[in-house]
Backbone as XML, in Angstrom:
<?xml version="1.0"?>
<chain id="A" units="angstrom">
  <residue number="1" name="UNK">
    <atom name="N" x="-30.266" y="-4.270" z="42.315"/>
    <atom name="CA" x="-30.353" y="-5.498" z="41.548"/>
    <atom name="C" x="-29.178" y="-5.642" z="40.574"/>
  </residue>
  <residue number="2" name="UNK">
    <atom name="N" x="-28.721" y="-4.527" z="40.018"/>
    <atom name="CA" x="-27.604" y="-4.612" z="39.081"/>
    <atom name="C" x="-26.359" y="-5.209" z="39.718"/>
  </residue>
  <residue number="3" name="UNK">
    <atom name="N" x="-26.115" y="-4.881" z="40.982"/>
    <atom name="CA" x="-24.953" y="-5.457" z="41.678"/>
    <atom name="C" x="-25.087" y="-6.966" z="41.817"/>
  </residue>
  <residue number="4" name="UNK">
    <atom name="N" x="-26.295" y="-7.437" z="42.122"/>
    <atom name="CA" x="-26.528" y="-8.880" z="42.255"/>
    <atom name="C" x="-26.318" y="-9.576" z="40.912"/>
  </residue>
  <residue number="5" name="UNK">
    <atom name="N" x="-26.847" y="-8.970" z="39.850"/>
    <atom name="CA" x="-26.694" y="-9.545" z="38.514"/>
    <atom name="C" x="-25.219" y="-9.587" z="38.131"/>
  </residue>
  <residue number="6" name="UNK">
    <atom name="N" x="-24.524" y="-8.483" z="38.314"/>
    <atom name="CA" x="-23.105" y="-8.395" z="37.961"/>
    <atom name="C" x="-22.291" y="-9.427" z="38.745"/>
  </residue>
  <residue number="7" name="UNK">
    <atom name="N" x="-22.535" y="-9.533" z="40.027"/>
    <atom name="CA" x="-21.801" y="-10.506" z="40.861"/>
    <atom name="C" x="-22.032" y="-11.926" z="40.383"/>
  </residue>
  <residue number="8" name="UNK">
    <atom name="N" x="-23.286" y="-12.243" z="40.063"/>
    <atom name="CA" x="-23.606" y="-13.590" z="39.614"/>
    <atom name="C" x="-22.902" y="-13.908" z="38.290"/>
  </residue>
  <residue number="9" name="UNK">
    <atom name="N" x="-22.977" y="-12.995" z="37.335"/>
    <atom name="CA" x="-22.346" y="-13.218" z="36.030"/>
    <atom name="C" x="-20.836" y="-13.362" z="36.185"/>
  </residue>
  <residue number="10" name="UNK">
    <atom name="N" x="-20.226" y="-12.481" z="36.965"/>
    <atom name="CA" x="-18.778" y="-12.576" z="37.187"/>
    <atom name="C" x="-18.406" y="-13.912" z="37.814"/>
  </residue>
  <residue number="11" name="UNK">
    <atom name="N" x="-19.157" y="-14.328" z="38.808"/>
    <atom name="CA" x="-18.875" y="-15.597" z="39.492"/>
    <atom name="C" x="-18.948" y="-16.772" z="38.513"/>
  </residue>
  <residue number="12" name="UNK">
    <atom name="N" x="-19.962" y="-16.778" z="37.672"/>
    <atom name="CA" x="-20.116" y="-17.870" z="36.711"/>
    <atom name="C" x="-18.970" y="-17.887" z="35.698"/>
  </residue>
  <residue number="13" name="UNK">
    <atom name="N" x="-18.622" y="-16.730" z="35.182"/>
    <atom name="CA" x="-17.571" y="-16.661" z="34.164"/>
    <atom name="C" x="-16.183" y="-16.906" z="34.736"/>
  </residue>
  <residue number="14" name="UNK">
    <atom name="N" x="-15.959" y="-16.521" z="35.986"/>
    <atom name="CA" x="-14.643" y="-16.721" z="36.601"/>
    <atom name="C" x="-14.364" y="-18.176" z="36.933"/>
  </residue>
  <residue number="15" name="UNK">
    <atom name="N" x="-15.370" y="-19.037" z="36.834"/>
    <atom name="CA" x="-15.127" y="-20.469" z="37.014"/>
    <atom name="C" x="-14.202" y="-20.990" z="35.911"/>
  </residue>
  <residue number="16" name="UNK">
    <atom name="N" x="-14.277" y="-20.364" z="34.754"/>
    <atom name="CA" x="-13.496" y="-20.807" z="33.601"/>
    <atom name="C" x="-12.126" y="-20.132" z="33.526"/>
  </residue>
  <residue number="17" name="UNK">
    <atom name="N" x="-12.096" y="-18.824" z="33.749"/>
    <atom name="CA" x="-10.835" y="-18.066" z="33.654"/>
    <atom name="C" x="-11.037" y="-16.693" z="34.281"/>
  </residue>
  <residue number="18" name="UNK">
    <atom name="N" x="-9.942" y="-16.038" z="34.675"/>
    <atom name="CA" x="-10.059" y="-14.692" z="35.242"/>
    <atom name="C" x="-10.656" y="-13.714" z="34.225"/>
  </residue>
  <residue number="19" name="UNK">
    <atom name="N" x="-11.351" y="-12.726" z="34.741"/>
    <atom name="CA" x="-11.938" y="-11.674" z="33.919"/>
    <atom name="C" x="-11.042" y="-10.438" z="33.934"/>
  </residue>
  <residue number="20" name="UNK">
    <atom name="N" x="-11.231" y="-9.546" z="32.964"/>
    <atom name="CA" x="-10.449" y="-8.302" z="32.970"/>
    <atom name="C" x="-10.892" y="-7.397" z="34.123"/>
  </residue>
  <residue number="21" name="UNK">
    <atom name="N" x="-10.191" y="-6.292" z="34.348"/>
    <atom name="CA" x="-10.589" y="-5.362" z="35.412"/>
    <atom name="C" x="-12.026" y="-4.867" z="35.216"/>
  </residue>
  <residue number="22" name="UNK">
    <atom name="N" x="-12.661" y="-4.476" z="36.339"/>
    <atom name="CA" x="-14.063" y="-4.069" z="36.323"/>
    <atom name="C" x="-14.380" y="-2.994" z="35.286"/>
  </residue>
  <residue number="23" name="UNK">
    <atom name="N" x="-13.474" y="-2.056" z="35.069"/>
    <atom name="CA" x="-13.771" y="-0.974" z="34.129"/>
    <atom name="C" x="-13.875" y="-1.478" z="32.684"/>
  </residue>
  <residue number="24" name="UNK">
    <atom name="N" x="-13.325" y="-2.648" z="32.404"/>
    <atom name="CA" x="-13.394" y="-3.226" z="31.055"/>
    <atom name="C" x="-14.548" y="-4.209" z="30.891"/>
  </residue>
  <residue number="25" name="UNK">
    <atom name="N" x="-15.211" y="-4.566" z="31.977"/>
    <atom name="CA" x="-16.249" y="-5.593" z="31.922"/>
    <atom name="C" x="-17.430" y="-5.272" z="31.007"/>
  </residue>
  <residue number="26" name="UNK">
    <atom name="N" x="-17.982" y="-4.064" z="31.015"/>
    <atom name="CA" x="-19.172" y="-3.828" z="30.201"/>
    <atom name="C" x="-18.999" y="-4.191" z="28.720"/>
  </residue>
  <residue number="27" name="UNK">
    <atom name="N" x="-17.845" y="-3.941" z="28.159"/>
    <atom name="CA" x="-17.636" y="-4.217" z="26.732"/>
    <atom name="C" x="-16.926" y="-5.553" z="26.477"/>
  </residue>
  <residue number="28" name="UNK">
    <atom name="N" x="-16.639" y="-6.294" z="27.533"/>
    <atom name="CA" x="-15.901" y="-7.550" z="27.394"/>
    <atom name="C" x="-16.763" y="-8.605" z="26.709"/>
  </residue>
  <residue number="29" name="UNK">
    <atom name="N" x="-16.261" y="-9.140" z="25.612"/>
    <atom name="CA" x="-16.991" y="-10.128" z="24.811"/>
    <atom name="C" x="-16.614" y="-11.536" z="25.292"/>
  </residue>
  <residue number="30" name="UNK">
    <atom name="N" x="-17.307" y="-11.972" z="26.326"/>
    <atom name="CA" x="-16.970" y="-13.231" z="27.009"/>
    <atom name="C" x="-17.088" y="-14.451" z="26.102"/>
  </residue>
  <residue number="31" name="UNK">
    <atom name="N" x="-18.001" y="-14.440" z="25.156"/>
    <atom name="CA" x="-18.121" y="-15.583" z="24.241"/>
    <atom name="C" x="-16.937" y="-15.634" z="23.285"/>
  </residue>
  <residue number="32" name="UNK">
    <atom name="N" x="-16.577" y="-14.484" z="22.729"/>
    <atom name="CA" x="-15.458" y="-14.423" z="21.795"/>
    <atom name="C" x="-14.137" y="-14.768" z="22.471"/>
  </residue>
  <residue number="33" name="UNK">
    <atom name="N" x="-14.030" y="-14.515" z="23.767"/>
    <atom name="CA" x="-12.785" y="-14.761" z="24.508"/>
    <atom name="C" x="-12.710" y="-16.161" z="25.107"/>
  </residue>
  <residue number="34" name="UNK">
    <atom name="N" x="-13.740" y="-16.980" z="24.873"/>
    <atom name="CA" x="-13.692" y="-18.367" z="25.310"/>
    <atom name="C" x="-14.100" y="-18.635" z="26.748"/>
  </residue>
  <residue number="35" name="UNK">
    <atom name="N" x="-14.704" y="-17.644" z="27.416"/>
    <atom name="CA" x="-15.172" y="-17.900" z="28.777"/>
    <atom name="C" x="-16.333" y="-18.884" z="28.793"/>
  </residue>
  <residue number="36" name="UNK">
    <atom name="N" x="-17.064" y="-18.935" z="27.709"/>
    <atom name="CA" x="-18.157" y="-19.892" z="27.573"/>
    <atom name="C" x="-18.056" y="-20.473" z="26.170"/>
  </residue>
  <residue number="37" name="UNK">
    <atom name="N" x="-17.947" y="-21.801" z="26.079"/>
    <atom name="CA" x="-17.907" y="-22.430" z="24.757"/>
    <atom name="C" x="-19.326" y="-22.828" z="24.360"/>
  </residue>
  <residue number="38" name="UNK">
    <atom name="N" x="-19.472" y="-23.412" z="23.198"/>
    <atom name="CA" x="-20.810" y="-23.710" z="22.683"/>
    <atom name="C" x="-21.577" y="-24.682" z="23.586"/>
  </residue>
  <residue number="39" name="UNK">
    <atom name="N" x="-20.898" y="-25.642" z="24.144"/>
    <atom name="CA" x="-21.562" y="-26.592" z="25.055"/>
    <atom name="C" x="-21.887" y="-25.917" z="26.377"/>
  </residue>
  <residue number="40" name="UNK">
    <atom name="N" x="-20.958" y="-25.155" z="26.892"/>
    <atom name="CA" x="-21.176" y="-24.457" z="28.155"/>
    <atom name="C" x="-22.204" y="-23.355" z="28.079"/>
  </residue>
  <residue number="41" name="UNK">
    <atom name="N" x="-22.475" y="-22.857" z="26.876"/>
    <atom name="CA" x="-23.426" y="-21.760" z="26.719"/>
    <atom name="C" x="-24.825" y="-22.157" z="27.177"/>
  </residue>
  <residue number="42" name="UNK">
    <atom name="N" x="-25.244" y="-23.357" z="26.830"/>
    <atom name="CA" x="-26.581" y="-23.810" z="27.237"/>
    <atom name="C" x="-26.672" y="-23.863" z="28.760"/>
  </residue>
  <residue number="43" name="UNK">
    <atom name="N" x="-25.669" y="-24.411" z="29.398"/>
    <atom name="CA" x="-25.647" y="-24.469" z="30.862"/>
    <atom name="C" x="-25.631" y="-23.065" z="31.463"/>
  </residue>
  <residue number="44" name="UNK">
    <atom name="N" x="-24.829" y="-22.168" z="30.896"/>
    <atom name="CA" x="-24.728" y="-20.789" z="31.360"/>
    <atom name="C" x="-26.095" y="-20.099" z="31.274"/>
  </residue>
  <residue number="45" name="UNK">
    <atom name="N" x="-26.776" y="-20.286" z="30.161"/>
    <atom name="CA" x="-28.113" y="-19.691" z="29.989"/>
    <atom name="C" x="-29.077" y="-20.243" z="31.024"/>
  </residue>
  <residue number="46" name="UNK">
    <atom name="N" x="-29.087" y="-21.559" z="31.213"/>
    <atom name="CA" x="-29.980" y="-22.164" z="32.218"/>
    <atom name="C" x="-29.690" y="-21.639" z="33.620"/>
  </residue>
  <residue number="47" name="UNK">
    <atom name="N" x="-28.413" y="-21.488" z="33.951"/>
    <atom name="CA" x="-28.055" y="-20.970" z="35.280"/>
    <atom name="C" x="-28.592" y="-19.551" z="35.480"/>
  </residue>
  <residue number="48" name="UNK">
    <atom name="N" x="-28.466" y="-18.723" z="34.466"/>
    <atom name="CA" x="-28.980" y="-17.353" z="34.547"/>
    <atom name="C" x="-30.505" y="-17.370" z="34.678"/>
  </residue>
  <residue number="49" name="UNK">
    <atom name="N" x="-31.153" y="-18.153" z="33.835"/>
    <atom name="CA" x="-32.619" y="-18.214" z="33.859"/>
    <atom name="C" x="-33.127" y="-18.712" z="35.213"/>
  </residue>
  <residue number="50" name="UNK">
    <atom name="N" x="-32.474" y="-19.718" z="35.764"/>
    <atom name="CA" x="-32.880" y="-20.249" z="37.073"/>
    <atom name="C" x="-32.656" y="-19.234" z="38.184"/>
  </residue>
  <residue number="51" name="UNK">
    <atom name="N" x="-31.515" y="-18.582" z="38.166"/>
    <atom name="CA" x="-31.170" y="-17.629" z="39.225"/>
    <atom name="C" x="-32.129" y="-16.441" z="39.266"/>
  </residue>
  <residue number="52" name="UNK">
    <atom name="N" x="-32.525" y="-15.954" z="38.102"/>
    <atom name="CA" x="-33.320" y="-14.729" z="38.052"/>
    <atom name="C" x="-34.769" y="-14.940" z="37.600"/>
  </residue>
  <residue number="53" name="UNK">
    <atom name="N" x="-35.184" y="-16.206" z="37.455"/>
    <atom name="CA" x="-36.557" y="-16.558" z="37.061"/>
    <atom name="C" x="-36.976" y="-15.819" z="35.786"/>
  </residue>
  <residue number="54" name="UNK">
    <atom name="N" x="-36.124" y="-15.927" z="34.768"/>
    <atom name="CA" x="-36.394" y="-15.305" z="33.475"/>
    <atom name="C" x="-36.190" y="-16.347" z="32.388"/>
  </residue>
  <residue number="55" name="UNK">
    <atom name="N" x="-36.551" y="-15.995" z="31.155"/>
    <atom name="CA" x="-36.281" y="-16.855" z="30.010"/>
    <atom name="C" x="-35.763" y="-16.019" z="28.856"/>
  </residue>
  <residue number="56" name="UNK">
    <atom name="N" x="-34.765" y="-16.551" z="28.180"/>
    <atom name="CA" x="-34.235" y="-15.915" z="26.977"/>
    <atom name="C" x="-34.819" y="-16.611" z="25.757"/>
  </residue>
  <residue number="57" name="UNK">
    <atom name="N" x="-35.148" y="-15.851" z="24.746"/>
    <atom name="CA" x="-35.551" y="-16.437" z="23.469"/>
    <atom name="C" x="-34.290" y="-16.793" z="22.692"/>
  </residue>
  <residue number="58" name="UNK">
    <atom name="N" x="-34.414" y="-17.688" z="21.720"/>
    <atom name="CA" x="-33.248" y="-17.995" z="20.886"/>
    <atom name="C" x="-32.693" y="-16.745" z="20.190"/>
  </residue>
  <residue number="59" name="UNK">
    <atom name="N" x="-33.583" y="-15.853" z="19.782"/>
    <atom name="CA" x="-33.140" y="-14.623" z="19.132"/>
    <atom name="C" x="-32.296" y="-13.767" z="20.081"/>
  </residue>
  <residue number="60" name="UNK">
    <atom name="N" x="-32.703" y="-13.710" z="21.334"/>
    <atom name="CA" x="-31.951" y="-12.920" z="22.317"/>
    <atom name="C" x="-30.551" y="-13.479" z="22.534"/>
  </residue>
  <residue number="61" name="UNK">
    <atom name="N" x="-30.444" y="-14.800" z="22.605"/>
    <atom name="CA" x="-29.129" y="-15.395" z="22.851"/>
    <atom name="C" x="-28.218" y="-15.296" z="21.635"/>
  </residue>
  <residue number="62" name="UNK">
    <atom name="N" x="-28.773" y="-14.968" z="20.479"/>
    <atom name="CA" x="-27.972" y="-14.770" z="19.268"/>
    <atom name="C" x="-27.622" y="-13.301" z="19.043"/>
  </residue>
  <residue number="63" name="UNK">
    <atom name="N" x="-28.163" y="-12.416" z="19.870"/>
    <atom name="CA" x="-27.976" y="-10.978" z="19.664"/>
    <atom name="C" x="-26.573" y="-10.523" z="20.063"/>
  </residue>
  <residue number="64" name="UNK">
    <atom name="N" x="-26.175" y="-9.394" z="19.501"/>
    <atom name="CA" x="-24.880" y="-8.818" z="19.851"/>
    <atom name="C" x="-24.879" y="-8.354" z="21.311"/>
  </residue>
  <residue number="65" name="UNK">
    <atom name="N" x="-26.024" y="-7.872" z="21.783"/>
    <atom name="CA" x="-26.124" y="-7.412" z="23.181"/>
    <atom name="C" x="-25.781" y="-8.538" z="24.151"/>
  </residue>
  <residue number="66" name="UNK">
    <atom name="N" x="-26.205" y="-9.752" z="23.839"/>
    <atom name="CA" x="-25.969" y="-10.921" z="24.686"/>
    <atom name="C" x="-24.485" y="-11.270" z="24.771"/>
  </residue>
  <residue number="67" name="UNK">
    <atom name="N" x="-23.698" y="-10.858" z="23.803"/>
    <atom name="CA" x="-22.294" y="-11.272" z="23.700"/>
    <atom name="C" x="-21.327" y="-10.483" z="24.578"/>
  </residue>
  <residue number="68" name="UNK">
    <atom name="N" x="-21.791" y="-9.382" z="25.171"/>
    <atom name="CA" x="-20.926" y="-8.628" z="26.082"/>
    <atom name="C" x="-21.481" y="-8.734" z="27.495"/>
  </residue>
  <residue number="69" name="UNK">
    <atom name="N" x="-20.612" y="-8.608" z="28.479"/>
    <atom name="CA" x="-21.071" y="-8.685" z="29.863"/>
    <atom name="C" x="-22.045" y="-7.554" z="30.171"/>
  </residue>
  <residue number="70" name="UNK">
    <atom name="N" x="-21.732" y="-6.344" z="29.731"/>
    <atom name="CA" x="-22.628" y="-5.218" z="29.976"/>
    <atom name="C" x="-23.979" y="-5.407" z="29.322"/>
  </residue>
  <residue number="71" name="UNK">
    <atom name="N" x="-23.978" y="-5.900" z="28.102"/>
    <atom name="CA" x="-25.230" y="-6.155" z="27.394"/>
    <atom name="C" x="-26.047" y="-7.232" z="28.063"/>
  </residue>
  <residue number="72" name="UNK">
    <atom name="N" x="-25.382" y="-8.287" z="28.496"/>
    <atom name="CA" x="-26.066" y="-9.377" z="29.183"/>
    <atom name="C" x="-26.698" y="-8.889" z="30.481"/>
  </residue>
  <residue number="73" name="UNK">
    <atom name="N" x="-25.966" y="-8.112" z="31.241"/>
    <atom name="CA" x="-26.495" y="-7.566" z="32.499"/>
    <atom name="C" x="-27.716" y="-6.690" z="32.219"/>
  </residue>
  <residue number="74" name="UNK">
    <atom name="N" x="-27.645" y="-5.870" z="31.178"/>
    <atom name="CA" x="-28.773" y="-5.018" z="30.806"/>
    <atom name="C" x="-29.986" y="-5.860" z="30.423"/>
  </residue>
  <residue number="75" name="UNK">
    <atom name="N" x="-29.768" y="-6.916" z="29.647"/>
    <atom name="CA" x="-30.864" y="-7.790" z="29.233"/>
    <atom name="C" x="-31.526" y="-8.444" z="30.441"/>
  </residue>
  <residue number="76" name="UNK">
    <atom name="N" x="-30.725" y="-8.962" z="31.354"/>
    <atom name="CA" x="-31.271" y="-9.614" z="32.542"/>
    <atom name="C" x="-32.071" y="-8.617" z="33.375"/>
  </residue>
  <residue number="77" name="UNK">
    <atom name="N" x="-31.516" y="-7.440" z="33.599"/>
    <atom name="CA" x="-32.198" y="-6.433" z="34.401"/>
    <atom name="C" x="-33.526" y="-6.042" z="33.742"/>
  </residue>
  <residue number="78" name="UNK">
    <atom name="N" x="-33.517" y="-5.866" z="32.431"/>
    <atom name="CA" x="-34.735" y="-5.507" z="31.701"/>
    <atom name="C" x="-35.801" y="-6.590" z="31.858"/>
  </residue>
  <residue number="79" name="UNK">
    <atom name="N" x="-35.386" y="-7.852" z="31.767"/>
    <atom name="CA" x="-36.342" y="-8.956" z="31.899"/>
    <atom name="C" x="-36.914" y="-9.027" z="33.311"/>
  </residue>
  <residue number="80" name="UNK">
    <atom name="N" x="-36.092" y="-8.768" z="34.309"/>
    <atom name="CA" x="-36.573" y="-8.777" z="35.694"/>
    <atom name="C" x="-37.594" y="-7.659" z="35.885"/>
  </residue>
  <residue number="81" name="UNK">
    <atom name="N" x="-37.296" y="-6.485" z="35.380"/>
    <atom name="CA" x="-38.192" y="-5.334" z="35.535"/>
    <atom name="C" x="-39.496" y="-5.543" z="34.767"/>
  </residue>
  <residue number="82" name="UNK">
    <atom name="N" x="-39.444" y="-6.252" z="33.634"/>
    <atom name="CA" x="-40.642" y="-6.485" z="32.821"/>
    <atom name="C" x="-41.524" y="-7.593" z="33.372"/>
  </residue>
  <residue number="83" name="UNK">
    <atom name="N" x="-40.987" y="-8.390" z="34.281"/>
    <atom name="CA" x="-41.788" y="-9.524" z="34.784"/>
    <atom name="C" x="-42.668" y="-9.143" z="35.953"/>
  </residue>
</chain>
């Protein structure tokens, strides 16, 4: 499942701009680097929620974990396993 999650997140973010090499992805702060702007963030969240049948709380989307690709992947995987 982690490979599916990672592929989906990479595909969504690469629509805007290229990503760094795979070894740098876990700590890559995609929001800080402009891969998703404030308007695009809502769409990005909806796409993730629809793809994996999960929901994020407002608190989760404000967390530091949500701001890195590795953290986001971990959050999604945790939500899938908890459902």
